[in-house]
C-alpha positions as CSV (number, residue, x, y, z in Angstrom):
1,M,0.1,-0.5,0.1
2,P,0.9,3.7,-0.9
3,V,0.9,4.9,3.0
4,L,2.4,1.8,4.2
5,Q,5.4,2.6,1.6
6,G,5.6,6.2,2.9
7,K,5.0,7.4,-0.6
8,E,1.2,8.8,-0.3
9,I,2.0,10.6,3.5
10,V,4.6,12.4,4.6
11,A,5.2,14.1,7.5
12,P,7.3,17.8,7.3
13,H,6.2,18.9,11.0
14,F,8.8,16.9,12.5
15,W,11.4,19.3,12.0
16,Y,10.0,19.7,15.2
17,I,10.3,17.2,17.5
18,Y,14.1,17.8,16.5
19,M,14.1,21.6,17.3
20,I,12.6,21.2,20.7
21,L,15.5,18.3,21.9
22,G,17.8,20.8,20.9
23,L,16.8,23.8,22.5
24,Y,16.3,20.2,25.9
25,F,19.6,19.4,25.3
26,I,21.1,23.2,25.9
27,T,18.3,24.9,28.8
28,P,21.6,23.6,31.3
29,W,23.9,25.7,29.4
30,L,21.1,28.5,28.5
31,Q,20.5,28.3,31.7
32,K,24.1,29.0,33.5
33,V,24.0,31.6,30.8
34,L,21.8,33.6,32.1
35,K,22.1,33.4,36.0
36,F,25.5,35.0,35.5
37,A,24.6,37.5,31.7
38,K,21.2,38.1,31.8
39,K,21.8,42.1,30.6
40,E,24.1,40.4,27.8
41,T,22.1,38.0,26.9
42,F,19.1,40.9,26.7
43,I,21.9,42.3,24.1
44,I,22.0,39.0,22.0
45,L,18.8,39.1,21.7
46,I,17.9,42.1,20.3
47,L,20.5,40.5,17.4
48,W,18.4,38.0,17.2
49,F,15.6,40.0,16.3
50,L,17.3,42.3,13.7
51,C,19.2,39.1,12.0
52,S,16.7,36.9,12.5
53,I,13.3,38.2,12.2
54,L,13.4,42.1,10.7
55,N,16.7,41.1,8.4
56,P,14.4,38.9,6.1
57,H,11.3,40.8,6.3
58,L,13.4,44.0,4.7
59,I,14.4,41.6,2.2
60,K,11.0,40.7,0.4
61,F,10.4,44.5,0.1
62,D,14.0,44.9,-1.6
63,L,14.6,47.3,1.1
64,P,18.1,48.2,2.7
65,R,19.2,44.9,4.6
66,I,20.5,45.0,7.6
67,P,24.7,44.3,8.3
68,F,25.9,40.4,9.7
69,S,23.2,38.8,8.4
70,H,25.2,35.3,9.2
71,F,25.0,36.8,12.6
72,P,24.6,32.4,14.2
73,I,22.3,32.8,17.6
74,T,19.3,31.8,14.6
75,E,16.2,30.3,14.3
76,F,14.4,29.3,17.9
77,I,16.8,29.9,20.0
78,G,15.9,33.4,20.0
79,Y,12.5,32.4,21.0
80,Y,13.6,30.0,23.9
81,I,15.5,32.7,25.2
82,L,13.0,35.9,24.5
83,G,10.6,33.6,26.7
84,Y,12.3,33.1,29.9
85,Y,12.6,36.9,29.8
86,I,8.5,37.4,29.8
87,K,8.2,34.4,32.0
88,V,10.5,35.6,34.5
89,D,9.1,39.4,34.4
90,R,5.3,37.3,34.5
91,N,4.6,40.4,37.0
92,K,5.0,43.0,34.6
93,I,3.0,40.9,32.1
94,K,0.2,40.4,34.6
95,K,-0.7,43.8,34.7
96,V,0.1,44.9,30.3
97,P,-4.5,44.2,29.6
98,F,-5.8,41.9,27.6
99,S,-7.0,45.0,25.1
100,I,-3.4,46.1,24.8
101,I,-1.9,41.5,24.0
102,I,-5.1,41.5,21.2
103,I,-3.9,44.4,19.6
104,I,-1.1,43.4,19.5
105,Y,-1.1,39.5,18.0
106,L,-4.2,41.7,15.3
107,I,-1.1,44.4,14.0
108,G,0.8,40.7,13.7
109,F,-1.5,39.1,11.7
110,F,-2.4,42.1,9.4
111,I,1.9,43.0,8.7
112,S,1.2,38.8,7.4
113,A,-1.7,39.4,5.8
114,I,-0.9,42.3,4.2
115,S,2.7,41.2,2.8
116,T,1.4,37.8,1.4
117,K,-1.6,40.7,0.1
118,Y,1.2,43.3,-2.0
119,V,3.4,40.2,-2.7
120,L,0.8,38.5,-4.8
121,L,-0.2,42.1,-6.2
122,K,2.4,42.7,-7.8
123,T,4.6,39.4,-8.4
124,G,1.2,37.1,-9.0
125,N,2.5,34.1,-7.0
126,R,1.4,33.5,-3.5
127,I,3.6,32.9,-0.6
128,S,3.2,31.5,2.6
129,D,6.6,33.2,3.7
130,F,4.6,36.2,5.9
131,F,3.4,33.1,7.7
132,D,6.5,31.3,8.3
133,K,7.5,31.1,11.7
134,N,10.7,33.6,12.1
135,S,8.4,35.9,9.9
136,L,8.1,39.4,11.3
137,G,3.8,39.1,11.8
138,T,4.6,36.1,13.2
139,F,6.7,37.1,15.9
140,F,4.6,39.8,18.0
141,M,1.1,37.3,16.9
142,T,3.5,34.5,19.2
143,V,4.8,37.0,21.4
144,S,1.3,38.0,22.7
145,F,-0.2,34.8,22.5
146,F,2.5,33.0,24.4
147,T,2.4,36.8,26.4
148,F,-1.6,36.1,27.0
149,F,-1.7,32.4,29.2
150,I,0.9,33.9,30.4
151,K,-1.5,36.4,32.0
152,L,-3.8,33.8,32.2
153,D,-1.7,31.6,35.3
154,F,-2.3,28.4,35.0
155,K,-0.4,27.6,38.4
156,N,-3.7,26.1,39.8
157,R,-5.2,24.3,36.7
158,N,-8.3,22.1,37.0
159,E,-8.4,18.3,35.3
160,A,-10.0,19.8,32.2
161,V,-7.4,22.5,31.6
162,K,-4.7,19.6,32.1
163,I,-6.5,16.8,30.0
164,V,-6.4,19.5,26.8
165,S,-3.2,20.8,27.6
166,N,-1.2,17.1,27.8
167,S,-3.5,16.4,24.2
168,T,-2.2,19.1,22.3
169,Y,1.3,16.9,21.7
170,F,-1.0,14.1,20.3
171,A,-2.9,17.0,18.1
172,F,0.7,18.0,16.5
173,L,1.0,14.9,15.9
174,V,-1.8,13.4,13.6
175,H,-3.1,17.5,12.7
176,L,-1.1,16.5,8.9
177,L,-3.5,13.4,8.7
178,V,-6.9,15.4,9.8
179,L,-5.7,18.1,7.3
180,K,-5.5,15.6,4.7
181,I,-9.4,14.1,4.7
182,V,-10.5,18.3,5.8
183,V,-9.0,19.6,2.1
184,K,-11.2,16.4,0.2
185,F,-14.4,18.8,1.7
186,S,-12.8,22.1,1.7
187,D,-9.8,23.5,0.7
188,E,-10.9,26.9,1.5
189,M,-7.6,28.6,4.0
190,I,-10.3,29.2,7.3
191,F,-12.5,26.5,7.0
192,K,-9.0,23.7,6.5
193,S,-7.4,24.9,9.4
194,F,-10.4,25.3,12.0
195,T,-11.6,22.3,11.2
196,T,-7.8,20.7,11.4
197,V,-6.9,22.3,14.5
198,I,-11.1,21.1,16.6
199,I,-10.5,17.1,15.1
200,S,-6.9,17.2,16.0
201,I,-7.3,18.6,19.6
202,L,-10.1,15.6,19.8
203,L,-8.4,13.9,18.8
204,G,-4.9,14.2,21.0
205,I,-8.0,14.5,24.4
206,I,-9.5,11.7,23.3
207,Y,-6.2,9.5,23.5
208,E,-5.8,10.9,26.5
209,I,-8.8,10.0,28.7
210,F,-8.0,6.9,27.0
211,V,-4.6,6.1,28.2
212,R,-5.3,7.5,31.3
213,K,-8.3,4.7,32.1
214,F,-6.7,2.2,30.5
215,F,-2.7,2.6,30.8
216,L,-1.7,4.6,33.7
217,K,-3.9,2.3,36.3
218,I,-1.7,-0.9,35.1
219,K,1.0,-1.2,38.2
220,L,4.3,-2.1,36.0
């Protein structure tokens, strides 16, 4: 069968697993760096934003690019360190109104949407680069999204929240399989996106409940 031979379904999203494992491996080193060089690391974080987030956006619009574009601290390590700064200053973050966080998210969304439309009108090419993980719009959406949940503060999570939280990794693993089925009904962006997310999370919840009920009770 084509599926079993790996010709029908591919899993490009598994890059995330290698990435997160790599970040976990360097976490002990990062903890010591941030403990003794927090201010210096913040400067590195700014350089990461300029080179890895802002620079690609400028290049897309043929604007003057920032020098030293091959800055070695790239990709997700910047988000990882940024998450640390946001979390340690959670008390300040909690004072930020939800309305401001939502506005920042919408700014990021419209940066991506308008940039995508601009390139489409100018070149006739429909690209998804402006919604990519290191795009300028995605940066604002990511920061605001993370800040939103920091403000909610799930220290005293109830059982329902725990189940939904634990189901997200399973949802991530199966979402491409779900998407492949959903697009048979409609390939419209909003429909397939929301439907895939909802079904994937529901499957994750079912899986989490199943594991709790039948496997966690087994004593090895």
